[in-house]
C-alpha positions as CSV (number, residue, x, y, z in Angstrom):
1,M,28.7,190.2,-26.8
2,S,28.7,190.2,-30.6
3,P,28.0,187.0,-32.5
4,A,30.8,185.0,-34.1
5,A,31.8,186.0,-37.6
6,G,29.1,185.0,-40.1
7,A,26.6,183.9,-37.4
8,G,24.5,187.0,-36.9
9,E,21.7,187.5,-34.4
10,V,18.8,189.8,-33.7
11,R,18.4,190.4,-29.9
12,R,16.0,192.2,-27.6
13,S,16.8,194.3,-24.5
14,V,14.4,196.3,-22.3
15,A,15.2,199.4,-20.2
16,G,13.1,202.2,-19.0
17,G,10.0,201.2,-20.9
18,V,11.9,200.9,-24.2
19,A,12.5,197.6,-26.0
20,T,15.6,197.8,-28.3
21,I,15.8,195.2,-31.1
22,T,19.3,195.1,-32.4
23,I,20.5,193.6,-35.7
24,D,24.0,192.3,-35.2
25,N,26.0,190.7,-38.0
26,P,29.2,192.7,-38.1
27,A,31.0,190.5,-40.7
28,T,28.4,191.6,-43.3
29,R,27.4,195.1,-42.3
30,N,24.4,193.6,-40.5
31,A,23.1,191.6,-43.4
32,M,20.1,189.5,-42.5
33,T,20.4,185.7,-42.5
34,A,17.4,183.3,-42.7
35,E,17.6,182.7,-38.9
36,M,17.8,186.4,-38.2
37,Y,14.7,187.0,-40.2
38,R,13.0,184.2,-38.3
39,A,13.9,185.8,-35.0
40,I,12.1,189.1,-35.7
41,P,8.4,188.0,-35.4
42,P,8.7,186.3,-32.0
43,L,10.8,189.3,-30.7
44,F,8.1,191.8,-31.7
45,A,5.4,189.5,-30.3
46,E,7.3,189.8,-27.0
47,V,7.4,193.5,-27.3
48,A,3.6,193.6,-27.9
49,A,2.9,191.3,-24.9
50,D,5.3,193.0,-22.4
51,P,3.3,195.6,-20.3
52,A,6.6,197.2,-19.3
53,V,7.3,198.2,-22.9
54,R,5.8,201.4,-24.3
55,V,8.1,202.1,-27.3
56,A,10.4,199.9,-29.4
57,V,13.5,200.8,-31.2
58,L,14.9,198.8,-34.2
59,T,18.6,199.5,-34.8
60,G,21.8,198.0,-36.0
61,A,24.9,197.2,-34.0
62,G,28.1,199.2,-34.7
63,G,28.1,201.8,-37.4
64,T,25.4,200.5,-39.7
65,F,21.7,199.7,-39.7
66,C,21.3,196.8,-42.1
67,S,22.8,196.1,-45.5
68,G,19.9,193.9,-46.6
69,A,19.5,190.1,-47.0
70,D,22.6,187.9,-46.9
71,I,23.1,187.2,-50.6
72,G,24.6,183.8,-49.8
73,Q,21.3,182.7,-48.2
74,L,18.8,184.0,-50.8
75,D,17.6,180.4,-51.5
76,R,16.9,179.9,-47.8
77,I,15.4,183.3,-47.3
78,G,12.8,182.7,-50.0
79,H,10.8,184.7,-52.4
80,G,7.2,185.7,-53.0
81,E,4.7,187.3,-50.6
82,N,5.3,184.7,-47.8
83,D,9.0,185.0,-47.7
84,L,11.0,185.5,-44.5
85,P,11.7,189.2,-45.1
86,T,8.0,189.9,-45.7
87,L,7.0,188.0,-42.5
88,A,9.6,190.1,-40.5
89,E,8.3,193.3,-42.1
90,E,4.7,192.5,-41.3
91,A,5.6,191.6,-37.7
92,I,7.2,195.0,-37.2
93,A,4.3,196.8,-38.8
94,A,1.7,194.8,-36.8
95,C,3.3,195.8,-33.4
96,P,0.6,197.8,-31.6
97,K,3.3,199.9,-29.9
98,P,5.3,202.7,-31.6
99,V,8.4,201.4,-33.4
100,I,11.3,203.7,-34.2
101,A,14.1,202.8,-36.6
102,A,17.4,204.3,-35.4
103,I,19.5,204.3,-38.6
104,R,23.3,204.7,-39.0
105,G,25.4,203.9,-42.0
106,H,23.9,201.5,-44.6
107,C,20.1,201.1,-44.8
108,Y,20.1,199.0,-48.0
109,G,17.8,196.5,-49.7
110,G,16.1,194.5,-47.1
111,G,17.2,197.0,-44.5
112,C,14.9,199.6,-46.2
113,Q,12.1,197.0,-46.0
114,L,12.5,196.7,-42.2
115,A,12.9,200.4,-41.7
116,A,9.8,201.2,-43.8
117,A,7.7,198.9,-41.5
118,C,8.6,201.1,-38.5
119,D,6.4,204.1,-37.5
120,L,9.3,206.6,-37.5
121,R,12.8,206.6,-39.0
122,I,15.4,208.8,-37.2
123,A,18.7,208.7,-39.1
124,A,22.2,209.9,-38.5
125,D,23.6,212.3,-41.1
126,D,26.0,209.6,-42.3
127,A,23.2,207.2,-43.2
128,R,22.8,206.0,-46.7
129,F,19.6,204.7,-48.2
130,A,19.4,202.3,-51.2
131,I,16.9,199.9,-52.7
132,T,19.1,197.4,-54.5
133,P,17.2,194.4,-56.0
134,A,18.2,195.5,-59.6
135,K,21.8,194.7,-58.8
136,L,20.7,191.0,-58.3
137,G,17.7,190.5,-60.5
138,V,15.4,190.2,-57.5
139,V,11.7,191.4,-57.4
140,Y,11.4,193.5,-54.3
141,P,8.5,192.5,-52.0
142,V,5.2,194.1,-52.9
143,S,4.4,194.9,-49.3
144,A,7.7,196.9,-49.0
145,L,7.2,198.7,-52.3
146,R,3.7,199.7,-51.1
147,R,5.0,201.1,-47.9
148,L,7.8,202.9,-49.6
149,V,5.4,204.4,-52.1
150,R,3.3,205.7,-49.3
151,L,6.3,207.4,-47.8
152,A,7.8,209.0,-50.8
153,G,5.7,208.4,-53.9
154,A,6.0,206.0,-56.8
155,A,8.4,208.1,-58.9
156,R,11.0,208.3,-56.2
157,V,10.7,204.6,-55.4
158,K,11.0,203.8,-59.1
159,Y,14.2,205.9,-59.4
160,L,15.8,204.1,-56.5
161,V,14.8,200.7,-57.7
162,Y,15.7,201.3,-61.3
163,T,19.2,202.7,-60.5
164,A,19.9,200.9,-57.2
165,D,21.9,204.0,-56.3
166,A,22.4,205.1,-52.7
167,I,21.2,208.5,-51.6
168,D,22.4,210.5,-48.6
169,A,20.5,211.2,-45.4
170,E,19.4,214.7,-46.3
171,R,18.0,213.6,-49.7
172,A,16.2,210.6,-48.0
173,L,14.7,213.1,-45.5
174,R,13.5,215.5,-48.3
175,E,12.0,212.7,-50.2
176,G,10.1,211.3,-47.2
177,F,12.0,208.1,-46.6
178,Y,13.4,209.4,-43.2
179,T,11.4,211.2,-40.6
180,E,14.3,213.2,-39.2
181,V,18.0,213.4,-39.6
182,V,20.4,214.4,-36.8
183,P,24.2,214.6,-36.4
184,G,25.6,211.1,-35.9
185,A,26.9,211.9,-32.4
186,A,23.4,213.0,-31.4
187,L,21.4,210.0,-32.7
188,A,21.3,208.0,-29.5
189,E,20.4,211.0,-27.4
190,R,17.7,212.1,-29.9
191,V,16.1,208.6,-30.0
192,A,16.2,208.3,-26.2
193,G,14.5,211.7,-25.9
194,L,11.9,210.8,-28.4
195,T,11.1,207.5,-26.8
196,A,10.9,209.2,-23.4
197,V,8.4,211.8,-24.7
198,I,6.2,209.1,-26.4
199,G,6.3,206.9,-23.3
200,S,5.1,209.8,-21.2
201,R,2.0,210.4,-23.3
202,S,-1.3,208.7,-23.1
203,Q,-0.7,205.2,-24.4
204,F,-4.4,204.9,-25.1
205,T,-4.1,207.8,-27.5
206,V,-0.9,206.4,-29.0
207,H,-2.3,202.9,-29.5
208,A,-5.6,204.1,-30.9
209,T,-4.0,206.6,-33.3
210,K,-1.5,204.0,-34.6
211,D,-4.3,201.5,-35.2
212,I,-6.5,204.0,-36.9
213,L,-3.8,205.6,-39.1
214,D,-2.5,202.2,-40.2
215,R,-6.0,201.1,-41.2
216,I,-6.6,204.4,-43.0
217,D,-3.3,203.8,-44.9
218,G,-4.3,200.2,-45.7
219,G,-7.9,201.1,-46.7
220,A,-9.2,198.9,-43.9
221,L,-10.7,201.3,-41.4
222,T,-14.3,200.3,-40.5
223,P,-16.9,202.3,-38.6
224,E,-16.9,199.5,-36.0
225,R,-13.2,200.1,-35.4
226,V,-13.7,203.8,-34.9
227,A,-16.7,203.3,-32.6
228,H,-14.7,200.9,-30.5
229,W,-11.9,203.4,-29.9
230,R,-14.4,206.3,-29.3
231,S,-16.3,204.2,-26.8
232,A,-13.2,202.8,-25.1
233,M,-11.8,206.4,-24.7
234,W,-14.4,207.1,-21.9
235,A,-13.6,203.9,-20.0
236,A,-9.8,203.8,-20.4
237,G,-9.1,206.4,-17.6
238,D,-6.6,208.4,-19.5
239,L,-9.1,211.2,-20.3
240,D,-10.1,211.7,-16.7
241,E,-6.4,211.7,-15.7
242,G,-5.4,214.1,-18.5
243,V,-8.1,216.6,-17.6
244,A,-7.3,216.4,-13.9
245,A,-3.6,216.9,-14.5
246,F,-4.3,219.9,-16.7
247,E,-6.5,221.5,-14.1
248,E,-4.1,220.8,-11.3
249,R,-1.1,221.9,-13.3
250,R,0.9,218.7,-12.9
251,A,2.3,216.0,-15.0
252,P,-0.3,213.3,-15.8
253,G,0.1,209.7,-14.7
254,F,-1.9,208.0,-17.4
255,P,-3.3,204.6,-16.1
256,W,-4.1,202.8,-19.4
257,T,-1.8,199.9,-20.1
258,G,-3.5,198.1,-23.0
259,S,-6.6,196.7,-21.2
260,A,-9.0,197.7,-24.0
261,A,-8.7,194.9,-26.4
262,H,-8.5,195.7,-30.1
263,P,-11.7,194.6,-31.8
264,D,-12.0,192.5,-34.9
265,G,-13.0,194.4,-38.1
């Protein structure tokens, strides 16, 4: 059931090893209220803690992803590096499991911030991408700017911020903001197929790779972290199963479910 007009919600559902986090505020093209932003960190904490979940999908209800922050609540949503949008963004990025943004329609302003925090962004060909703070006199969060620059480069991010113009899905794909663009009618099927493939692979490899790449990207990868994952690889069980399945010409049933704790440092 959709929320009442103006109320908005962010909800979680789980099926087949996939957690779907849905932004739903139809009266405002899925604009994020303060309460909706507050809902995201605990929802992604649940995703991280749920052993049944292998992949998460962040999407919007109806025909749009997210039109950004609710302008009428900017004073409640906050500003600076510890504002609600930044806390939501960091909670998505910190999820140890792969997170895919499934994007239709508007991906504007704060919606770009949430999408950039995901590992992959699969968009319908009707999706539109815009970074819009210059229409309001807002300083876009540094964390989001940093992630967007890593995706597309500083010049392209500057263009979008300076102009606040929307670009179409094909241009967003060419410039690196989107990972893949598919026909609108095929988006759900493509995302379902991708989550199924990722869910069938070694979750040890997936988790270790996400952790290592994120730390490389943030300049925080330590030799101790690398040594942890290399050592854990031999104890996780997935390597033995992968080799056995290859030799026996069968699909592997990888046993690792997250038992190797992430180290500090």
